[in-house]
Backbone as JSON, one array per atom type, in Angstrom:
{
  "sequence": "MSDNDVALKPKTKTKPKLDKPKLYKVILFNDDFTPREFVIVVLKAVFRMSEEAGYRVMMTAHKLGSCVVVVCTKDIAETKAKEAMDFGKEAGYPLMFTAEPEE",
  "N": [[13.91, 174.55, -209.1], [12.25, 171.55, -208.81], [9.02, 170.01, -208.32], [9.48, 167.7, -206.94], [11.7, 167.99, -205.36], [13.2, 168.04, -202.17], [13.21, 170.08, -199.39], [15.75, 170.53, -197.15], [15.98, 170.83, -193.69], [18.09, 172.18, -191.23], [19.06, 170.22, -188.48], [18.62, 170.86, -185.09], [20.61, 170.41, -182.32], [20.01, 169.65, -179.02], [21.48, 170.02, -175.95], [21.16, 168.46, -172.92], [21.07, 170.17, -169.85], [23.13, 169.47, -167.23], [23.04, 169.4, -163.8], [25.54, 170.09, -161.4], [26.53, 167.71, -158.97], [25.32, 168.05, -155.63], [27.38, 169.12, -153.0], [28.79, 167.67, -150.04], [29.83, 168.05, -146.64], [32.14, 166.33, -144.67], [32.28, 166.04, -141.31], [34.31, 166.1, -138.45], [33.91, 165.51, -135.04], [34.97, 166.63, -131.85], [35.78, 164.66, -128.99], [36.04, 163.62, -125.54], [37.16, 161.17, -125.09], [38.23, 159.54, -127.16], [41.43, 158.61, -128.18], [43.99, 160.8, -129.38], [45.91, 159.8, -131.16], [44.6, 157.6, -132.22], [42.55, 158.84, -133.68], [44.03, 160.09, -135.67], [45.02, 157.83, -136.99], [42.62, 156.8, -138.04], [41.87, 158.92, -139.75], [43.95, 158.78, -141.58], [43.57, 156.19, -142.62], [40.87, 156.07, -143.6], [40.37, 158.51, -144.94], [42.61, 158.86, -146.4], [44.73, 160.55, -145.64], [47.82, 162.28, -145.01], [50.2, 161.81, -142.35], [50.8, 164.29, -141.2], [48.72, 165.98, -142.19], [46.51, 164.67, -141.08], [47.06, 165.05, -138.37], [46.82, 167.86, -138.18], [44.06, 168.23, -138.81], [42.88, 166.76, -136.74], [43.79, 168.23, -134.49], [42.58, 170.7, -134.98], [39.87, 170.03, -134.72], [39.98, 169.28, -132.05], [40.62, 171.67, -130.74], [38.61, 173.5, -131.62], [36.24, 172.12, -131.45], [34.96, 170.96, -133.62], [35.64, 169.93, -137.03], [35.93, 170.35, -140.55], [36.53, 167.65, -142.56], [36.6, 166.66, -145.2], [35.26, 167.58, -148.41], [32.81, 166.39, -150.5], [30.84, 164.39, -152.84], [27.46, 163.4, -151.96], [27.01, 160.56, -151.57], [29.63, 159.54, -151.27], [30.52, 161.05, -149.08], [28.74, 160.22, -147.02], [29.36, 157.5, -146.9], [32.1, 157.52, -146.17], [31.97, 158.84, -143.67], [30.46, 156.98, -142.19], [32.12, 154.72, -142.35], [34.39, 155.64, -140.95], [33.29, 156.06, -138.39], [32.58, 153.46, -137.8], [35.1, 152.27, -137.48], [35.81, 153.5, -135.07], [33.81, 152.47, -133.36], [34.43, 149.72, -133.4], [36.8, 149.76, -132.03], [35.94, 150.62, -129.62], [35.47, 153.31, -129.09], [33.84, 156.54, -128.89], [33.85, 157.86, -131.43], [32.94, 160.46, -133.6], [31.51, 161.34, -136.64], [29.93, 163.32, -139.16], [27.89, 163.78, -142.1], [27.13, 166.57, -143.85], [25.13, 168.86, -145.8], [26.85, 171.08, -147.99], [26.95, 174.58, -147.77]],
  "CA": [[13.52, 173.44, -208.26], [11.05, 170.87, -209.27], [8.07, 169.67, -207.26], [9.96, 166.51, -206.21], [12.84, 168.34, -204.5], [12.88, 168.14, -200.74], [14.0, 171.1, -198.7], [16.29, 169.99, -195.9], [16.12, 171.8, -192.6], [19.15, 171.74, -190.32], [18.58, 169.73, -187.18], [19.29, 171.5, -183.95], [20.88, 169.47, -181.23], [19.89, 170.26, -177.7], [22.22, 169.31, -174.92], [20.52, 168.65, -171.61], [21.96, 170.77, -168.86], [23.26, 168.63, -166.05], [23.47, 170.12, -162.61], [26.62, 169.45, -160.66], [25.97, 167.12, -157.75], [25.5, 168.87, -154.44], [28.51, 168.66, -152.2], [28.56, 167.46, -148.6], [31.01, 168.14, -145.78], [32.3, 165.33, -143.61], [32.74, 166.8, -140.14], [34.81, 165.36, -137.3], [33.6, 166.17, -133.78], [35.86, 166.31, -130.75], [35.23, 164.06, -127.78], [37.07, 163.54, -124.48], [37.5, 159.78, -124.84], [39.0, 158.93, -128.26], [42.82, 159.09, -128.19], [44.4, 161.59, -130.55], [46.64, 158.92, -132.08], [43.61, 156.78, -132.92], [41.87, 159.72, -134.64], [44.95, 160.26, -136.79], [45.03, 156.55, -137.72], [41.36, 156.73, -138.79], [41.94, 159.9, -140.83], [44.88, 158.25, -142.57], [43.02, 154.99, -143.26], [39.6, 156.3, -144.3], [40.4, 159.69, -145.8], [43.88, 158.85, -147.12], [45.5, 161.74, -145.28], [49.17, 162.07, -144.51], [50.31, 161.94, -140.88], [50.77, 165.72, -140.88], [47.37, 166.5, -142.45], [45.65, 164.08, -140.06], [47.33, 165.74, -137.1], [46.23, 169.21, -138.23], [42.6, 168.11, -138.75], [42.55, 166.32, -135.38], [44.02, 169.33, -133.56], [41.55, 171.71, -135.23], [38.65, 169.53, -134.07], [40.23, 169.29, -130.61], [40.59, 173.06, -130.25], [37.38, 174.22, -131.97], [35.06, 171.29, -131.22], [34.66, 170.21, -134.85], [36.47, 170.33, -138.17], [35.58, 169.74, -141.82], [37.59, 166.75, -142.98], [36.63, 166.61, -146.65], [34.01, 167.96, -149.09], [32.65, 165.51, -151.65], [29.45, 164.11, -153.14], [26.69, 162.86, -150.83], [27.26, 159.13, -151.36], [30.99, 159.35, -150.76], [30.58, 161.65, -147.75], [28.04, 159.35, -146.07], [30.12, 156.26, -146.79], [33.33, 157.79, -145.41], [31.6, 159.13, -142.28], [30.05, 155.71, -141.57], [33.3, 153.87, -142.24], [35.23, 156.18, -139.88], [32.63, 155.79, -137.11], [32.67, 152.01, -137.58], [36.44, 152.05, -136.92], [35.74, 153.91, -133.68], [32.98, 151.5, -132.62], [35.17, 148.48, -133.27], [37.84, 149.97, -131.02], [35.3, 151.0, -128.37], [35.52, 154.76, -128.89], [32.66, 157.24, -129.41], [34.29, 158.75, -132.52], [31.73, 160.97, -134.27], [31.6, 162.04, -137.92], [28.65, 163.5, -139.82], [27.91, 164.3, -143.47], [26.14, 167.64, -143.93], [25.21, 169.59, -147.08], [27.66, 172.29, -148.03], [26.08, 175.75, -148.02]],
  "C": [[12.25, 172.83, -208.81], [10.19, 170.51, -208.07], [8.58, 168.49, -206.4], [11.14, 166.81, -205.28], [12.37, 168.5, -203.06], [13.79, 169.18, -200.12], [14.46, 170.53, -197.36], [16.44, 171.12, -194.88], [17.24, 171.29, -191.69], [18.54, 171.3, -188.99], [19.35, 170.44, -186.08], [19.44, 170.46, -182.84], [20.75, 170.23, -179.91], [20.63, 169.39, -176.7], [21.51, 169.53, -173.59], [21.53, 169.22, -170.63], [21.95, 169.89, -167.62], [23.75, 169.48, -164.89], [24.61, 169.35, -161.96], [26.02, 168.85, -159.4], [26.26, 168.02, -156.56], [26.6, 168.25, -153.59], [28.14, 168.59, -150.72], [29.89, 167.53, -147.87], [31.0, 166.95, -144.83], [32.95, 166.06, -142.45], [33.14, 165.84, -139.03], [34.49, 166.17, -136.05], [34.56, 165.7, -132.7], [35.11, 165.59, -129.64], [36.38, 163.89, -126.78], [37.59, 162.12, -124.27], [38.39, 159.16, -125.92], [40.42, 159.49, -128.25], [43.16, 159.8, -129.5], [45.07, 160.71, -131.6], [45.66, 158.07, -132.89], [42.88, 157.6, -133.98], [42.75, 159.9, -135.88], [45.0, 158.99, -137.64], [43.78, 156.43, -138.58], [41.4, 157.7, -139.97], [42.86, 159.41, -141.94], [44.25, 157.09, -143.34], [41.8, 155.29, -144.12], [39.71, 157.42, -145.32], [41.72, 159.85, -146.55], [44.7, 160.12, -146.89], [46.92, 161.34, -144.89], [49.14, 162.22, -142.99], [50.15, 163.4, -140.47], [49.37, 166.31, -141.07], [46.39, 165.96, -141.41], [45.81, 164.76, -138.71], [46.68, 167.12, -137.08], [44.71, 169.17, -138.12], [42.17, 167.73, -137.33], [42.71, 167.46, -134.39], [42.99, 170.45, -133.74], [40.25, 171.29, -134.57], [38.8, 169.59, -132.56], [40.08, 170.7, -130.04], [39.24, 173.74, -130.47], [36.1, 173.4, -131.73], [34.64, 170.48, -132.43], [35.55, 170.74, -135.97], [35.97, 169.63, -139.43], [36.79, 168.92, -142.29], [37.74, 166.77, -144.49], [35.27, 167.08, -147.18], [33.93, 167.12, -150.36], [31.16, 165.27, -151.9], [28.78, 163.39, -151.97], [27.02, 161.4, -150.54], [28.63, 158.88, -150.74], [31.09, 159.88, -149.33], [29.92, 160.73, -146.71], [28.8, 158.05, -145.85], [31.36, 156.45, -145.92], [33.01, 158.05, -143.95], [31.23, 157.84, -141.55], [31.26, 154.8, -141.35], [34.2, 154.33, -141.09], [34.6, 155.9, -138.51], [32.66, 154.3, -136.78], [34.04, 151.63, -137.01], [36.43, 152.37, -135.43], [34.95, 152.92, -132.83], [33.73, 150.21, -132.37], [36.23, 148.58, -132.18], [37.25, 150.4, -129.67], [35.33, 152.48, -128.06], [34.28, 155.42, -129.5], [33.0, 158.25, -130.52], [33.09, 159.16, -133.35], [32.09, 161.76, -135.53], [30.18, 162.22, -138.44], [28.9, 163.97, -141.25], [26.78, 165.31, -143.58], [26.25, 168.36, -145.27], [26.08, 170.83, -146.95], [26.75, 173.46, -148.41], [26.57, 176.59, -149.16]]
}
């Protein structure tokens, strides 16, 4: 090797570690005023559930007081919960959904 030769060092690539986004639960709460059929319509429209899945979620909330509808990222959970409650407000029902962090 002469004095003009350059020694090349391999470059190390570092990949930044990305954390998975925290997940949130959208929860449906039972009330004594919103008709069951209307709840199923909302679940089908907002959460894209089938008639059968909507019925099961609605009945679970009816029997237990609340039911997890879907688990997704925070933005989506908050948007879906608000959209579902807006449907209830427009129809004059106190339909209640919340978005809570998954444990």
